[in-house]
MMTF fields as JSON, N, C-alpha, C and O atoms, coordinates in Angstrom:
{
  "mmtfVersion": "1.0.0",
  "mmtfProducer": "UNKNOWN",
  "numBonds": 351,
  "numAtoms": 352,
  "numGroups": 88,
  "numChains": 1,
  "numModels": 1,
  "chainsPerModel": [1],
  "groupsPerChain": [88],
  "chainIdList": ["A"],
  "bondAtomList": [4, 2, 8, 6, 12, 10, 16, 14, 20, 18, 24, 22, 28, 26, 32, 30, 36, 34, 40, 38, 44, 42, 48, 46, 52, 50, 56, 54, 60, 58, 64, 62, 68, 66, 72, 70, 76, 74, 80, 78, 84, 82, 88, 86, 92, 90, 96, 94, 100, 98, 104, 102, 108, 106, 112, 110, 116, 114, 120, 118, 124, 122, 128, 126, 132, 130, 136, 134, 140, 138, 144, 142, 148, 146, 152, 150, 156, 154, 160, 158, 164, 162, 168, 166, 172, 170, 176, 174, 180, 178, 184, 182, 188, 186, 192, 190, 196, 194, 200, 198, 204, 202, 208, 206, 212, 210, 216, 214, 220, 218, 224, 222, 228, 226, 232, 230, 236, 234, 240, 238, 244, 242, 248, 246, 252, 250, 256, 254, 260, 258, 264, 262, 268, 266, 272, 270, 276, 274, 280, 278, 284, 282, 288, 286, 292, 290, 296, 294, 300, 298, 304, 302, 308, 306, 312, 310, 316, 314, 320, 318, 324, 322, 328, 326, 332, 330, 336, 334, 340, 338, 344, 342, 348, 346],
  "bondOrderList": [1, 1, 1, 1, 1, 1, 1, 1, 1, 1, 1, 1, 1, 1, 1, 1, 1, 1, 1, 1, 1, 1, 1, 1, 1, 1, 1, 1, 1, 1, 1, 1, 1, 1, 1, 1, 1, 1, 1, 1, 1, 1, 1, 1, 1, 1, 1, 1, 1, 1, 1, 1, 1, 1, 1, 1, 1, 1, 1, 1, 1, 1, 1, 1, 1, 1, 1, 1, 1, 1, 1, 1, 1, 1, 1, 1, 1, 1, 1, 1, 1, 1, 1, 1, 1, 1, 1],
  "groupList": [{"groupName": "MET", "atomNameList": ["N", "CA", "C", "O"], "elementList": ["N", "C", "C", "O"], "formalChargeList": [0, 0, 0, 0], "bondAtomList": [1, 0, 2, 1, 3, 2], "bondOrderList": [1, 1, 2], "singleLetterCode": "M", "chemCompType": "L-PEPTIDE LINKING"}, {"groupName": "ASN", "atomNameList": ["N", "CA", "C", "O"], "elementList": ["N", "C", "C", "O"], "formalChargeList": [0, 0, 0, 0], "bondAtomList": [1, 0, 2, 1, 3, 2], "bondOrderList": [1, 1, 2], "singleLetterCode": "N", "chemCompType": "L-PEPTIDE LINKING"}, {"groupName": "LYS", "atomNameList": ["N", "CA", "C", "O"], "elementList": ["N", "C", "C", "O"], "formalChargeList": [0, 0, 0, 0], "bondAtomList": [1, 0, 2, 1, 3, 2], "bondOrderList": [1, 1, 2], "singleLetterCode": "K", "chemCompType": "L-PEPTIDE LINKING"}, {"groupName": "GLU", "atomNameList": ["N", "CA", "C", "O"], "elementList": ["N", "C", "C", "O"], "formalChargeList": [0, 0, 0, 0], "bondAtomList": [1, 0, 2, 1, 3, 2], "bondOrderList": [1, 1, 2], "singleLetterCode": "E", "chemCompType": "L-PEPTIDE LINKING"}, {"groupName": "PRO", "atomNameList": ["N", "CA", "C", "O"], "elementList": ["N", "C", "C", "O"], "formalChargeList": [0, 0, 0, 0], "bondAtomList": [1, 0, 2, 1, 3, 2], "bondOrderList": [1, 1, 2], "singleLetterCode": "P", "chemCompType": "L-PEPTIDE LINKING"}, {"groupName": "VAL", "atomNameList": ["N", "CA", "C", "O"], "elementList": ["N", "C", "C", "O"], "formalChargeList": [0, 0, 0, 0], "bondAtomList": [1, 0, 2, 1, 3, 2], "bondOrderList": [1, 1, 2], "singleLetterCode": "V", "chemCompType": "L-PEPTIDE LINKING"}, {"groupName": "THR", "atomNameList": ["N", "CA", "C", "O"], "elementList": ["N", "C", "C", "O"], "formalChargeList": [0, 0, 0, 0], "bondAtomList": [1, 0, 2, 1, 3, 2], "bondOrderList": [1, 1, 2], "singleLetterCode": "T", "chemCompType": "L-PEPTIDE LINKING"}, {"groupName": "ALA", "atomNameList": ["N", "CA", "C", "O"], "elementList": ["N", "C", "C", "O"], "formalChargeList": [0, 0, 0, 0], "bondAtomList": [1, 0, 2, 1, 3, 2], "bondOrderList": [1, 1, 2], "singleLetterCode": "A", "chemCompType": "L-PEPTIDE LINKING"}, {"groupName": "GLY", "atomNameList": ["N", "CA", "C", "O"], "elementList": ["N", "C", "C", "O"], "formalChargeList": [0, 0, 0, 0], "bondAtomList": [1, 0, 2, 1, 3, 2], "bondOrderList": [1, 1, 2], "singleLetterCode": "G", "chemCompType": "PEPTIDE LINKING"}, {"groupName": "SER", "atomNameList": ["N", "CA", "C", "O"], "elementList": ["N", "C", "C", "O"], "formalChargeList": [0, 0, 0, 0], "bondAtomList": [1, 0, 2, 1, 3, 2], "bondOrderList": [1, 1, 2], "singleLetterCode": "S", "chemCompType": "L-PEPTIDE LINKING"}, {"groupName": "ASP", "atomNameList": ["N", "CA", "C", "O"], "elementList": ["N", "C", "C", "O"], "formalChargeList": [0, 0, 0, 0], "bondAtomList": [1, 0, 2, 1, 3, 2], "bondOrderList": [1, 1, 2], "singleLetterCode": "D", "chemCompType": "L-PEPTIDE LINKING"}, {"groupName": "ILE", "atomNameList": ["N", "CA", "C", "O"], "elementList": ["N", "C", "C", "O"], "formalChargeList": [0, 0, 0, 0], "bondAtomList": [1, 0, 2, 1, 3, 2], "bondOrderList": [1, 1, 2], "singleLetterCode": "I", "chemCompType": "L-PEPTIDE LINKING"}, {"groupName": "LEU", "atomNameList": ["N", "CA", "C", "O"], "elementList": ["N", "C", "C", "O"], "formalChargeList": [0, 0, 0, 0], "bondAtomList": [1, 0, 2, 1, 3, 2], "bondOrderList": [1, 1, 2], "singleLetterCode": "L", "chemCompType": "L-PEPTIDE LINKING"}, {"groupName": "HIS", "atomNameList": ["N", "CA", "C", "O"], "elementList": ["N", "C", "C", "O"], "formalChargeList": [0, 0, 0, 0], "bondAtomList": [1, 0, 2, 1, 3, 2], "bondOrderList": [1, 1, 2], "singleLetterCode": "H", "chemCompType": "L-PEPTIDE LINKING"}, {"groupName": "ARG", "atomNameList": ["N", "CA", "C", "O"], "elementList": ["N", "C", "C", "O"], "formalChargeList": [0, 0, 0, 0], "bondAtomList": [1, 0, 2, 1, 3, 2], "bondOrderList": [1, 1, 2], "singleLetterCode": "R", "chemCompType": "L-PEPTIDE LINKING"}, {"groupName": "PHE", "atomNameList": ["N", "CA", "C", "O"], "elementList": ["N", "C", "C", "O"], "formalChargeList": [0, 0, 0, 0], "bondAtomList": [1, 0, 2, 1, 3, 2], "bondOrderList": [1, 1, 2], "singleLetterCode": "F", "chemCompType": "L-PEPTIDE LINKING"}, {"groupName": "TRP", "atomNameList": ["N", "CA", "C", "O"], "elementList": ["N", "C", "C", "O"], "formalChargeList": [0, 0, 0, 0], "bondAtomList": [1, 0, 2, 1, 3, 2], "bondOrderList": [1, 1, 2], "singleLetterCode": "W", "chemCompType": "L-PEPTIDE LINKING"}, {"groupName": "GLN", "atomNameList": ["N", "CA", "C", "O"], "elementList": ["N", "C", "C", "O"], "formalChargeList": [0, 0, 0, 0], "bondAtomList": [1, 0, 2, 1, 3, 2], "bondOrderList": [1, 1, 2], "singleLetterCode": "Q", "chemCompType": "L-PEPTIDE LINKING"}, {"groupName": "TYR", "atomNameList": ["N", "CA", "C", "O"], "elementList": ["N", "C", "C", "O"], "formalChargeList": [0, 0, 0, 0], "bondAtomList": [1, 0, 2, 1, 3, 2], "bondOrderList": [1, 1, 2], "singleLetterCode": "Y", "chemCompType": "L-PEPTIDE LINKING"}],
  "groupTypeList": [0, 1, 2, 3, 4, 5, 6, 7, 8, 6, 5, 9, 6, 10, 11, 12, 2, 13, 9, 5, 9, 11, 7, 8, 13, 14, 6, 9, 5, 9, 12, 3, 14, 2, 15, 16, 3, 12, 15, 17, 3, 9, 7, 14, 14, 14, 8, 11, 9, 5, 1, 3, 12, 11, 6, 3, 11, 10, 7, 9, 14, 14, 8, 1, 12, 9, 9, 7, 11, 14, 12, 18, 5, 12, 3, 3, 12, 12, 3, 17, 7, 9, 4, 2, 11, 9, 9, 15],
  "groupIdList": [1, 2, 3, 4, 5, 6, 7, 8, 9, 10, 11, 12, 13, 14, 15, 16, 17, 18, 19, 20, 21, 22, 23, 24, 25, 26, 27, 28, 29, 30, 31, 32, 33, 34, 35, 36, 37, 38, 39, 40, 41, 42, 43, 44, 45, 46, 47, 48, 49, 50, 51, 52, 53, 54, 55, 56, 57, 58, 59, 60, 61, 62, 63, 64, 65, 66, 67, 68, 69, 70, 71, 72, 73, 74, 75, 76, 77, 78, 79, 80, 81, 82, 83, 84, 85, 86, 87, 88],
  "secStructList": [7, 7, 7, 7, 7, 7, 3, 3, 6, 6, 3, 3, 7, 7, 3, 3, 3, 3, 3, 3, 3, 3, 6, 6, 3, 3, 3, 3, 3, 3, 3, 3, 2, 2, 2, 2, 2, 2, 2, 2, 2, 2, 2, 2, 2, 2, 6, 1, 7, 2, 2, 2, 2, 2, 2, 2, 2, 2, 2, 2, 7, 7, 1, 7, 2, 2, 2, 2, 2, 2, 2, 2, 2, 2, 2, 2, 2, 2, 2, 2, 2, 1, 7, 7, 7, 7, 7, 7],
  "xCoordList": [-13.979, -13.152, -12.274, -12.764, -10.996, -10.036, -10.12, -10.047, -10.274, -10.425, -9.161, -9.248, -7.989, -6.746, -6.488, -6.9, -5.798, -5.531, -4.691, -3.779, -5.005, -4.199, -2.953, -3.036, -1.804, -0.578, 0.188, 0.125, 0.902, 1.824, 3.205, 3.77, 3.747, 4.991, 4.707, 3.86, 5.404, 5.169, 4.356, 4.157, 3.884, 3.124, 1.634, 1.127, 0.942, -0.49, -1.247, -0.942, -2.225, -3.05, -4.405, -5.32, -4.543, -5.784, -6.069, -5.165, -7.311, -7.713, -8.396, -9.342, -7.898, -8.422, -9.046, -8.57, -10.12, -10.753, -10.096, -9.847, -9.82, -9.21, -10.095, -10.44, -10.466, -11.261, -10.351, -9.295, -10.763, -9.981, -10.914, -12.137, -10.323, -11.095, -10.593, -9.394, -11.519, -11.19, -12.009, -13.233, -11.32, -11.981, -13.11, -14.208, -12.83, -13.804, -14.853, -15.682, -14.84, -15.815, -15.186, -14.147, -15.811, -15.3, -15.69, -16.826, -14.726, -14.973, -14.008, -13.233, -14.05, -13.095, -12.485, -13.095, -11.269, -10.583, -10.222, -9.923, -10.252, -9.901, -8.578, -8.472, -7.57, -6.229, -5.6, -5.899, -4.732, -3.928, -2.99, -2.59, -2.654, -1.829, -0.532, -0.164, 0.156, 1.444, 1.275, 2.083, 0.223, -0.019, -0.264, 0.252, -1.047, -1.334, -0.047, 0.175, 0.796, 2.051, 2.951, 3.526, 3.075, 3.897, 3.31, 4.047, 1.989, 1.318, 1.595, 1.883, 1.508, 1.813, 3.266, 3.55, 4.174, 5.589, 5.772, 6.537, 5.074, 5.172, 4.729, 5.392, 3.621, 3.137, 4.165, 4.435, 4.736, 5.76, 6.968, 7.471, 7.437, 8.6, 8.319, 9.211, 7.086, 6.725, 6.398, 6.236, 6.3, 6.012, 4.566, 4.272, 3.658, 2.232, 1.454, 1.972, 0.206, -0.625, -1.147, -1.158, -1.57, -2.183, -3.398, -3.596, -4.217, -5.406, -5.046, -5.746, -3.953, -3.518, -3.093, -3.414, -2.371, -1.936, -3.132, -3.181, -4.08, -5.291, -6.064, -6.601, -6.128, -6.822, -6.155, -6.843, -4.811, -4.084, -4.425, -4.702, -4.4, -4.691, -6.136, -6.423, -7.041, -8.461, -8.723, -9.575, -7.997, -8.217, -7.871, -8.417, -6.969, -6.539, -6.903, -6.486, -7.661, -7.944, -9.109, -9.968, -9.098, -10.257, -10.586, -9.722, -11.798, -12.174, -12.009, -12.057, -11.818, -11.815, -10.642, -9.497, -10.929, -9.892, -8.875, -7.674, -9.336, -8.403, -7.432, -6.238, -7.939, -7.074, -6.094, -4.93, -6.553, -5.677, -4.535, -3.405, -4.82, -3.779, -2.773, -1.566, -3.259, -2.351, -1.436, -0.235, -1.999, -1.196, -0.176, 0.949, -0.551, 0.382, 1.571, 2.725, 1.277, 2.336, 3.223, 4.447, 2.618, 3.381, 4.296, 5.471, 3.757, 4.57, 5.752, 6.865, 5.509, 6.591, 7.673, 8.864, 7.26, 8.226, 9.029, 10.237, 8.364, 9.06, 10.072, 11.17, 9.705, 10.637, 11.864, 12.986, 11.654, 12.767, 13.667, 14.876, 13.079, 13.84, 14.581, 15.582, 14.097, 14.73, 16.052, 16.171, 17.044, 18.342, 18.224, 17.489, 18.952, 18.959, 19.828, 20.97, 19.282, 20.021, 20.543, 19.766, 21.834, 22.409, 22.554, 22.842, 22.349, 22.513, 23.973, 24.64, 24.451, 25.86, 26.002, 27.113],
  "yCoordList": [-12.966, -11.786, -11.565, -11.595, -11.347, -11.139, -9.702, -8.759, -9.533, -8.193, -7.736, -6.988, -8.167, -7.73, -6.272, -5.788, -5.549, -4.125, -3.899, -4.67, -2.858, -2.44, -1.783, -1.009, -2.081, -1.471, -0.785, -1.183, 0.24, 0.921, 0.475, 1.042, -0.525, -1.105, -1.832, -2.725, -1.463, -2.092, -1.206, -1.555, -0.066, 0.866, 0.605, 0.671, 0.312, 0.056, 1.348, 2.389, 1.271, 2.445, 2.354, 3.11, 1.434, 1.339, 2.668, 3.297, 3.092, 4.313, 3.889, 3.102, 4.425, 4.087, 5.315, 6.434, 5.099, 6.197, 6.315, 5.317, 7.555, 7.835, 8.823, 9.874, 8.492, 9.402, 10.458, 10.143, 11.712, 12.833, 13.808, 13.705, 14.746, 15.757, 17.137, 17.41, 18.003, 19.381, 20.282, 20.349, 20.971, 21.859, 21.128, 21.663, 19.905, 19.127, 18.429, 17.698, 18.629, 18.011, 16.793, 16.906, 15.623, 14.392, 14.327, 14.615, 13.943, 13.744, 12.666, 12.135, 12.342, 11.363, 11.872, 12.643, 11.421, 11.728, 10.401, 9.422, 10.379, 9.178, 9.423, 10.285, 8.65, 8.817, 7.459, 6.467, 7.438, 6.261, 6.066, 7.023, 4.808, 4.469, 5.286, 5.795, 5.415, 6.116, 7.599, 8.167, 8.233, 9.636, 9.781, 10.71, 8.871, 8.939, 8.776, 9.506, 7.823, 7.607, 8.84, 9.249, 9.43, 10.634, 11.808, 12.629, 11.888, 12.95, 12.8, 13.784, 11.575, 11.326, 11.693, 12.291, 11.332, 11.688, 13.195, 13.683, 13.919, 15.376, 15.953, 16.833, 15.463, 15.936, 15.633, 16.48, 14.427, 14.061, 14.983, 15.449, 15.249, 16.14, 17.528, 18.171, 17.988, 19.314, 19.311, 20.374, 18.141, 18.036, 18.346, 18.818, 18.075, 18.304, 17.043, 16.138, 17.002, 15.839, 15.917, 16.982, 14.782, 14.734, 15.656, 16.377, 15.636, 16.494, 17.978, 18.773, 18.357, 19.76, 20.159, 21.252, 19.27, 19.57, 19.628, 20.481, 18.737, 18.762, 20.051, 20.628, 20.51, 21.763, 22.934, 23.814, 22.957, 24.013, 23.985, 25.022, 22.802, 22.663, 23.049, 23.724, 22.622, 22.92, 24.421, 24.903, 25.16, 26.605, 27.36, 28.434, 26.806, 27.542, 26.852, 27.297, 25.789, 25.035, 25.615, 26.319, 25.286, 25.507, 24.147, 23.502, 23.709, 22.414, 21.269, 21.448, 20.103, 18.832, 18.695, 18.969, 18.271, 18.134, 17.053, 17.255, 15.922, 14.853, 15.331, 15.039, 16.06, 16.606, 17.617, 17.649, 18.442, 19.44, 18.757, 19.246, 17.643, 16.907, 16.322, 16.39, 15.753, 15.215, 16.315, 16.1, 17.482, 18.595, 19.061, 19.408, 19.074, 19.428, 18.465, 18.891, 17.16, 16.147, 16.331, 16.259, 16.566, 16.772, 17.99, 17.927, 19.093, 20.303, 20.043, 20.502, 19.31, 18.999, 18.153, 18.397, 17.167, 16.321, 17.126, 16.93, 18.027, 18.864, 19.779, 19.986, 20.326, 21.175, 20.382, 20.883, 19.156, 18.316, 17.922, 17.765, 17.762, 17.309, 18.436, 18.196, 19.662, 20.769, 21.134, 21.122, 21.459, 21.841, 23.146, 24.058, 23.207, 24.42, 25.474, 25.207, 26.657, 27.759, 28.652, 29.192, 28.802, 29.658, 31.072, 31.29, 32.017, 33.419, 33.817, 33.365, 34.664, 35.087, 36.413, 36.928],
  "zCoordList": [-8.366, -8.57, -7.342, -6.214, -7.557, -6.478, -5.969, -6.757, -4.649, -4.058, -3.342, -2.368, -3.8, -3.175, -3.497, -4.551, -2.583, -2.817, -4.071, -4.37, -4.778, -5.919, -5.357, -4.403, -5.934, -5.433, -6.543, -7.706, -6.168, -7.072, -6.626, -5.69, -7.28, -6.799, -5.504, -5.466, -4.442, -3.144, -2.213, -1.049, -2.704, -1.875, -2.067, -3.187, -0.984, -1.053, -1.318, -0.736, -2.192, -2.482, -1.793, -2.122, -0.839, -0.069, 0.606, 1.155, 0.567, 1.267, 2.56, 2.553, 3.668, 4.985, 5.623, 5.432, 6.388, 7.125, 8.491, 9.167, 8.883, 10.184, 10.923, 10.383, 12.157, 12.977, 13.57, 14.12, 13.456, 13.97, 14.68, 14.578, 15.393, 16.107, 15.71, 15.76, 15.314, 14.959, 15.875, 15.765, 16.778, 17.737, 18.471, 18.624, 18.919, 19.666, 18.824, 19.366, 17.533, 16.626, 15.967, 15.315, 16.132, 15.532, 14.063, 13.687, 13.249, 11.819, 11.348, 12.143, 10.079, 9.567, 8.275, 7.534, 8.026, 6.771, 6.123, 6.807, 4.81, 4.053, 3.349, 2.477, 3.741, 3.178, 2.897, 3.561, 1.911, 1.655, 2.844, 3.506, 3.094, 4.264, 4.307, 5.366, 3.188, 3.174, 3.501, 4.236, 2.956, 3.294, 4.8, 5.422, 5.391, 6.822, 7.635, 8.601, 7.246, 7.968, 7.895, 8.904, 6.712, 6.552, 7.324, 7.87, 7.369, 8.117, 9.616, 10.298, 10.122, 11.529, 11.846, 12.884, 10.95, 11.125, 11.222, 12.054, 10.377, 10.368, 11.709, 12.258, 12.229, 13.53, 14.621, 15.473, 14.595, 15.594, 15.508, 16.531, 14.285, 14.119, 14.674, 15.226, 14.528, 15.026, 16.513, 17.114, 17.105, 18.531, 18.883, 19.981, 17.935, 18.18, 17.827, 17.174, 18.268, 17.961, 16.527, 15.91, 16.021, 14.689, 14.647, 13.67, 15.708, 15.736, 15.708, 15.082, 16.384, 16.341, 14.932, 14.466, 14.259, 12.895, 11.947, 11.061, 12.128, 11.298, 11.533, 10.587, 12.777, 13.083, 12.374, 11.857, 12.343, 11.619, 10.129, 9.526, 9.551, 8.117, 7.835, 6.846, 8.701, 8.522, 8.522, 7.776, 9.352, 9.47, 8.193, 7.94, 7.388, 6.195, 4.883, 3.814, 4.954, 3.729, 2.952, 3.483, 1.672, 0.808, 0.227, -0.367, 0.386, -0.186, 0.79, 2.007, 0.233, 0.934, 1.913, 1.553, 3.149, 4.173, 3.816, 3.995, 3.318, 2.941, 1.869, 1.933, 0.894, -0.163, 0.41, 0.01, 1.343, 1.964, 2.723, 2.71, 3.377, 4.096, 3.106, 3.337, 2.013, 0.988, 0.449, 0.283, 0.179, -0.335, 0.697, 0.337, 1.967, 3.037, 3.028, 3.076, 2.965, 2.949, 1.722, 1.826, 0.573, -0.657, -0.539, -0.902, -0.031, 0.141, 1.065, 0.804, 2.14, 3.071, 2.404, 2.598, 1.625, 0.921, -0.091, -0.226, -0.8, -1.778, -1.096, -1.611, 0.062, 0.816, 1.255, 1.189, 1.698, 2.143, 0.977, 1.147, -0.201, -1.368, -2.069, -2.744, -1.915, -2.632, -1.974, -0.748, -2.796, -2.222, -1.439, -1.818, -0.363, 0.457, -0.217, -0.589, -0.368, -0.985, 0.128, 0.916, 0.19, 1.231, 0.701, -0.475, 1.585, 1.181, 1.371, 2.301, 0.477, 0.509, 1.194, 1.316]
}
């Protein structure tokens, strides 16, 4: 049986574990490579570390941390994609 990663087009859907720190406590999150890359980009744009951004998300999340990070990334992408409405 071939154990190559399943892909959606050219995007790998492999889930990777990433070690992170929340308020000095080490834990891990499991995210697809693309979600992790977009999450890292978001932290860079904000000028904060990945751990700082994870701590912010952790403080306001309900449920699974990995899911909360995915939703954060999705919300950010939706904000970037939506047309800007100017006030008159």
